[in-house]
C-alpha positions in Angstrom: 152.1 94.2 363.1 149.5 94.9 365.7 147.1 96.9 363.3 147.6 94.0 360.9 146.9 91.2 363.8 143.5 93.7 364.0 142.7 93.7 360.4 143.6 89.7 359.9 141.5 89.0 363.1 138.2 90.8 362.0 138.4 88.9 359.0 139.0 85.7 360.2 136.1 86.2 362.5 134.0 87.6 359.7 134.5 84.5 357.7 133.2 82.2 360.6 130.1 83.7 361.0 129.5 83.4 357.7 131.3 79.8 357.5 127.7 78.0 356.3 128.2 79.9 352.9 131.5 78.1 352.0 130.0 75.2 350.4 130.9 77.6 347.3 134.4 77.3 348.0 136.6 74.5 346.6 138.6 74.4 349.6 136.7 72.0 351.8 139.7 71.5 354.2 139.5 75.1 355.3 135.0 74.6 354.7 135.7 71.8 357.4 137.5 73.7 360.3 135.7 76.7 360.1 132.2 75.4 360.0 133.6 73.2 363.1 134.9 76.4 365.1 131.5 77.8 364.6 129.0 74.9 365.9 131.9 74.4 368.8 130.3 76.9 370.7 126.4 76.1 369.6 127.8 72.7 370.8 129.2 74.7 374.1 126.1 76.5 374.7 123.3 73.2 374.6 125.6 70.8 376.7 125.3 74.2 379.3 121.6 74.3 379.0 121.2 70.4 378.8 123.2 70.0 382.4 121.8 73.0 384.0 118.6 71.6 383.5 119.4 68.6 384.8 121.1 70.2 387.9 118.1 72.1 388.7 115.1 69.4 387.8 117.2 67.4 390.6 116.9 69.8 393.1 114.0 70.5 395.8 111.2 71.7 394.8 111.3 74.9 397.4 114.3 75.7 395.6 113.5 76.0 392.2 110.1 77.6 393.4 111.6 80.2 394.9 113.5 81.4 392.1 111.7 80.3 389.0 113.4 83.6 386.9 116.9 82.8 388.0 116.7 79.7 387.3 115.3 80.6 384.2 117.9 83.0 383.5 121.1 80.8 383.8 119.4 78.8 381.5 118.8 81.0 379.1 121.3 84.3 379.2 124.0 82.9 381.4 124.5 79.6 379.6 124.6 82.3 376.2 127.2 84.3 377.7 129.5 81.2 379.0 129.5 79.6 375.3 130.6 83.1 373.4 132.9 84.0 376.2 135.0 80.4 376.2 134.6 80.2 372.2 136.1 83.7 372.1 138.7 83.6 374.3 139.9 80.2 373.0 140.6 81.7 369.9 141.9 85.1 370.7 144.3 83.2 373.3 145.4 81.0 370.2 145.9 84.0 367.9 147.4 86.0 370.8 149.9 83.2 371.6 151.2 83.1 368.0 151.3 86.4 367.1 153.4 86.8 370.8 155.9 84.2 369.7 155.7 85.4 365.7 156.8 89.2 367.0 159.2 88.7 369.5 160.9 86.5 367.5 161.0 89.2 364.5 161.9 91.9 366.6 164.3 90.2 368.6 165.9 89.3 365.5 166.4 93.1 364.5 167.2 94.6 368.0 167.1 93.0 370.8 168.0 96.5 373.1 164.5 97.7 371.7 162.9 94.6 372.6 163.6 94.7 375.7 162.8 98.3 376.5 159.4 97.6 374.5 158.5 94.6 377.2 159.0 96.6 380.2 155.5 97.6 379.8 154.5 94.1 379.8 154.3 93.7 383.5 152.5 96.5 384.4 150.0 96.1 382.1 149.5 92.4 383.0 149.3 93.3 386.7 146.5 95.4 385.9 145.1 92.3 383.6 144.7 90.2 386.6 143.5 92.8 388.8 140.5 93.7 386.2 139.9 90.1 385.5 139.4 89.6 389.3 137.4 92.3 389.6 135.4 91.7 386.1 134.3 87.9 387.8 132.9 89.6 390.4 131.0 91.9 388.9 129.8 89.4 386.2 128.2 87.3 389.3 126.9 90.1 390.4 125.4 91.1 387.3 124.0 87.4 386.5 121.9 87.5 389.8 120.4 91.0 389.5 119.7 89.7 386.2 117.8 86.6 387.5 116.3 88.6 390.4 115.1 91.3 387.7 113.6 88.3 385.7 112.0 86.5 389.0 110.0 89.8 389.4 109.2 90.4 386.3 107.7 86.6 385.9 106.1 86.6 389.5 104.1 89.7 388.4 103.2 89.0 384.4 102.2 85.2 385.9 99.6 87.0 388.2 98.5 90.1 385.8 95.1 89.1 387.1 95.7 89.4 390.6 98.3 92.4 390.6 95.0 94.5 388.2 92.6 93.8 390.2 94.4 94.9 393.7 95.7 97.8 391.3 99.5 96.5 392.3 100.2 97.5 388.9 102.8 100.9 390.5 104.2 99.0 392.9 104.9 96.1 390.9 106.7 98.5 388.9 108.6 100.3 391.5 109.8 96.8 392.5 110.8 95.8 389.0 112.6 99.7 388.7 114.6 98.7 391.2 115.8 95.9 390.0 116.7 97.4 386.7 118.2 100.0 388.5 120.3 97.8 389.7 121.4 96.4 387.2 122.2 99.5 385.3 124.4 100.3 388.5 126.6 97.2 387.7 126.6 97.9 383.7 128.0 101.5 384.9 131.0 100.0 387.1 131.9 97.2 384.2 131.9 100.0 382.0 134.5 102.6 383.7 136.7 99.8 384.5 136.7 98.3 381.1 137.1 102.0 380.0 140.2 102.7 382.2 141.5 99.0 381.5 141.8 99.2 377.9 142.0 102.5 377.8 145.3 101.8 379.5 146.3 99.2 377.5 147.8 101.6 374.0 146.1 102.4 371.0 147.3 99.1 369.6 144.6 97.9 372.1 141.9 100.0 371.0 142.2 99.5 367.6 141.7 95.8 367.9 138.8 96.4 369.8 137.4 98.6 367.7 138.0 96.3 364.5 136.9 93.8 366.5 133.2 96.1 367.3 133.4 96.7 363.4 133.4 93.7 362.0 133.7 90.5 364.4 130.3 91.5 366.1 127.5 92.3 363.4 125.9 89.7 363.7 125.7 90.4 367.2 124.7 93.9 366.9 122.3 92.3 364.3 120.5 90.1 366.7 120.8 92.8 369.2 118.6 95.3 366.1 116.2 92.0 365.8 115.6 91.8 369.7 115.3 95.5 370.0 112.4 95.9 367.4 110.1 92.9 369.3 111.0 95.3 372.7 110.0 98.6 370.9 107.1 97.1 369.1 105.5 95.7 372.6 106.6 99.0 374.5 104.6 101.0 371.1 101.4 98.6 371.5 98.6 100.8 372.9 96.6 98.0 375.6 92.4 97.7 374.1 92.1 98.9 377.6 93.2 102.3 378.4 94.1 102.5 381.8 94.1 105.7 382.3 90.6 106.8 380.6 87.9 107.3 382.5 86.2 109.0 386.1 87.1 107.9 389.5 84.6 105.7 391.1 84.0 107.0 394.9 85.1 104.0 397.2 81.8 104.5 399.3 79.5 104.5 395.7 76.9 101.6 396.3 74.2 100.3 393.1 73.2 97.5 391.1 75.5 95.7 388.8 73.8 95.0 385.7 75.2 92.8 382.6 72.5 94.6 380.0 72.1 92.1 377.0 75.8 91.5 376.6 77.5 89.4 374.3 80.6 88.1 374.9 83.7 86.3 373.0 87.6 85.9 373.9 89.9 87.9 371.5 92.2 84.6 371.2 88.5 83.0 370.7 86.4 85.0 368.1 84.5 81.8 366.5 83.0 80.6 369.9 80.5 83.2 371.8 80.8 82.4 375.2 77.8 85.2 376.3 75.0 85.5 374.4 72.6 88.6 375.0 73.0 88.1 378.6 70.8 90.0 380.9 71.6 89.9 384.7 70.4 92.4 387.8 72.1 91.8 390.8 71.1 94.2 393.8 73.0 96.1 396.3 74.0 93.9 399.2 72.4 90.5 397.2 74.6 87.6 397.4 74.3 85.8 393.6 75.6 82.0 392.7 76.2 81.5 388.9 75.9 77.9 388.3 76.4 75.9 385.5 78.6 73.4 383.6 81.7 73.6 382.5 82.0 76.3 379.4 79.2 77.5 380.0 80.5 81.5 380.8 80.3 81.5 384.3 84.1 82.9 385.1 83.5 85.2 382.1 80.7 86.7 384.3 83.9 88.1 386.6 86.2 88.9 383.9 83.8 91.2 382.6 83.2 92.7 385.5 86.5 93.6 386.3 87.1 94.3 383.3 90.1 92.4 382.4 88.0 92.2 378.8 85.2 94.3 377.4 81.6 92.7 375.9 81.6 92.3 372.5 77.9 94.1 372.2 75.6 95.4 375.4 77.1 96.9 378.3 78.2 96.0 382.2 76.8 98.7 384.2 76.9 100.1 388.3 74.8 102.5 389.7 73.2 102.9 386.3 76.6 103.8 384.9 78.6 102.0 382.2 81.8 100.5 383.7 83.9 101.7 380.6 83.2 105.3 382.1 85.8 104.8 384.9 89.6 104.7 385.5 89.8 100.6 385.3 92.6 100.9 388.2 90.1 103.0 389.8 86.8 100.5 389.2 88.9 97.3 390.6 89.7 99.5 394.0 86.0 99.1 394.7 85.7 95.6 393.8 87.3 92.1 396.3 88.4 89.1 394.4 89.0 85.7 395.7 90.0 83.3 392.9 89.9 79.3 392.4 93.8 79.3 392.8 95.5 82.7 394.4 98.5 83.4 393.9 100.6 84.9 397.3 104.2 86.1 396.6 107.4 85.9 398.0 107.1 87.8 401.6 105.8 87.7 404.8 101.8 86.5 405.8 101.2 90.5 406.3 102.5 91.7 403.0 100.4 89.4 401.1 97.1 90.0 403.0 98.1 93.8 402.4 98.8 93.4 398.7 97.7 96.3 397.0 97.2 97.9 400.0 100.1 99.0 401.1 99.2 101.6 403.1 97.2 99.0 406.0 98.1 99.1 409.6 98.8 95.4 411.6 95.3 96.2 413.4 93.4 96.1 409.9 95.3 93.7 408.4 94.9 91.0 411.6 91.2 92.2 412.0 90.6 91.2 408.1 92.8 87.7 409.0 89.9 86.6 411.9 87.3 88.0 409.8 88.6 85.3 406.8 89.0 82.0 409.7 93.0 82.8 409.4 93.2 81.3 412.3 96.5 79.0 411.4 98.5 83.0 410.9 99.0 83.1 414.8 100.2 79.4 415.1 102.8 80.0 412.8 106.5 80.7 414.1 106.6 84.6 413.5 103.2 85.4 412.7 102.4 87.4 410.6 106.1 88.5 409.5 106.2 84.4 408.7 108.3 84.6 405.1 106.2 82.3 402.6 106.8 81.3 399.0 103.5 81.1 396.5 103.1 77.2 397.0 104.3 77.0 400.6 100.5 76.2 402.4 97.6 74.6 401.6 94.8 75.4 399.4 92.7 75.9 402.0 94.8 78.4 403.9 96.4 80.0 400.7 91.9 80.5 400.2 91.3 82.3 403.6 94.7 84.1 402.9 92.7 85.2 399.7 89.6 86.4 401.1 91.3 88.4 403.7 93.4 90.1 401.3 89.7 91.0 399.2 88.4 91.6 402.3 90.8 94.1 403.5 89.7 96.1 400.6 86.5 97.1 402.3 85.1 96.3 398.5 81.5 97.1 397.8 81.8 94.1 395.4 83.2 90.3 396.1 83.6 88.4 393.3 84.4 84.7 394.2 85.3 82.1 391.6 85.1 79.0 391.8 86.8 79.8 395.9 86.2 75.8 396.8 86.5 73.3 394.2 89.9 72.5 395.3 89.5 72.0 398.5 89.2 68.7 400.6 86.1 69.1 403.5 87.9 70.3 406.3 89.0 73.5 404.3 86.3 73.2 402.2 84.1 74.3 405.5 86.7 77.0 407.2 86.5 78.8 403.6 82.7 78.3 403.6 82.4 79.7 407.4 84.5 82.5 406.6 82.1 83.2 403.3 79.1 83.0 405.4 80.1 85.9 408.0 80.7 88.0 404.6 77.0 87.3 403.2 75.2 87.9 406.6 76.8 91.4 406.7 74.3 92.6 404.3 77.2 95.4 403.6 78.9 93.7 400.5 77.1 92.7 397.1 78.8 89.0 396.5 79.1 87.1 393.0 79.9 83.6 393.6 81.0 81.3 390.7 80.7 77.9 391.8 79.7 74.2 391.5 79.6 73.0 395.3 76.7 72.2 396.9 77.8 73.5 400.1 79.0 77.2 398.6 76.0 77.7 396.4 73.3 77.2 398.8 74.7 80.1 400.5 73.2 82.4 398.4 70.3 84.1 398.6 69.6 84.1 394.6 70.7 81.2 392.0 71.7 81.9 388.9 71.6 78.6 386.2 74.2 79.7 382.8 74.2 77.1 380.1 75.5 77.9 376.5 75.7 81.6 377.4 72.5 82.0 378.6 70.9 82.0 381.8 68.4 79.2 382.0 66.8 79.3 385.7 66.8 81.5 388.3 65.3 81.6 391.9 66.3 80.7 395.4 67.7 77.3 396.7 64.5 75.7 397.8 62.5 76.8 394.7 65.1 75.3 392.1 65.8 71.7 393.8 61.8 71.3 394.4 61.3 71.9 390.9 60.9 68.5 389.3 62.3 69.7 385.6 64.6 72.2 387.4 68.2 72.2 385.0 69.6 73.5 388.8 68.7 70.0 390.4 69.7 67.8 387.2 73.5 70.0 387.3 73.3 69.1 391.2 72.5 65.6 390.8 75.1 65.0 387.8 77.6 66.2 390.4 77.0 63.9 393.1 76.5 61.1 390.7 80.1 62.2 389.5 81.6 62.5 392.8 80.5 58.6 393.8 81.4 57.5 391.1 77.1 56.7 389.7 74.9 55.3 392.2 71.4 55.8 392.2 71.0 59.8 392.9 70.6 61.0 396.0 68.1 63.5 397.3 69.5 66.7 396.7 68.4 68.4 398.9 69.3 65.9 401.4 72.2 66.2 400.7 72.8 69.6 401.2 71.8 70.0 404.7 75.0 67.4 405.1 77.0 70.2 403.3 75.5 72.7 405.0 76.5 72.1 408.5 79.1 74.5 409.9 82.3 73.1 410.8 83.9 73.0 415.1 84.0 76.3 416.3 88.1 77.8 416.4 88.6 80.0 418.8 91.6 82.1 417.6 93.4 84.8 419.7 91.2 87.2 421.1 90.9 90.7 419.1 91.9 93.9 420.4 89.3 96.7 420.3 91.5 98.1 417.8 91.6 95.6 415.6 88.0 94.8 415.7 86.9 98.6 414.9 89.8 98.3 412.3 87.7 96.1 409.7 84.3 97.8 411.0 
């Protein structure tokens, strides 16, 4: 009887999965019932997602920012599991009640004694089901939390891929993700063992029913899994355009000029737009060069090519006379410090964020880098360098200075600043510029500054004006602002006009002198001798 019921259940579930084809049958009533049953599950999932999103969007900002991956996992994975579980269990429960009632009635009619004997196994099986259900519920909660944590780690690292690659932190991120995957796998093993013990103890009929469900009822789920698997394996088998394993190592102490030799570049996503056109630019060892230009002129593309996020379509970028494509990407990036426009801070302590990609850094080295970057605010925090922070829990100026400290901790031969002060208020800008000024005065680091703020640009030894992918002008600040037909002067005047609402154009040189004034000195805690020595 139970075997027949299992086959009947498989047939019923299969018919429900293909209920969209029931317009071919004249049984209108059956068609409506089956279609409504299938739609019920989708409605439950849709309503769950709507309610979950409504609840999430009403929470405080810090809650969502602390666990974006977990929230997304609840919206996608958890809601589907709950919806499927509700519809499947509702169907199976109703079917089981009907089958048990009819079956027991027939069995009592045939032989009450044998029926009572058979029912003797029900209490222990029911007790086992109760304990199994409670254990499975706890295990399921832990599994979903682990999946949310895994999604959070993946989302955080992939959304900050440039930061991860520029600090060669891919191994650390891989280990972090592998740890989360291992947790999920461990929980899955526990669930598999518990399920095996329970279903093995329920007897032959339960196993036959389970096999029938797997063979027929879940066929479409298996096909959906195959489709998802194809997408995953496509990604696993894809070869990176820039192979991370090819190339030679770069000596950390190696110095040399940087040259962009007749570089032409187009972004792969926009091959019809040529961003840089036959560009030639040479930057000497220890020189600071500011690259200025309008939006879309190709300024940020220079740093992107320098860091080998992309390769040029034509021409080459060289360091000390050697094409950077001959270097292993991770080794090449290890000699470059990067301060992006919107630096990413990861969940963790201030110390771990400064030491990101440099896990062997000592506390003395971290503190020394923070002092050099004017991060005096850290000493005023409740736990100092052990204060836990999120990606957006600090001001723009504080985040920029932490990013500068992170870059300086690498003791880079090259420092690339990409609009490092563009979104800061005047006070924060002065603090960041003071930190940049210290670096430029050291004459130990080659600096490439992509900027449009006068106060940042004027600190560079040389200015390069980039327009429509070409260098149209180059020289010192004084040389460029004194030329009456200077393109740099025109760009800066346009910027100042836009900033104050298009009044008569002020004198650019006079405006600069005001911008260059340093901010009032801030006295951070005096460094210990070991801290000072660590950064030298």
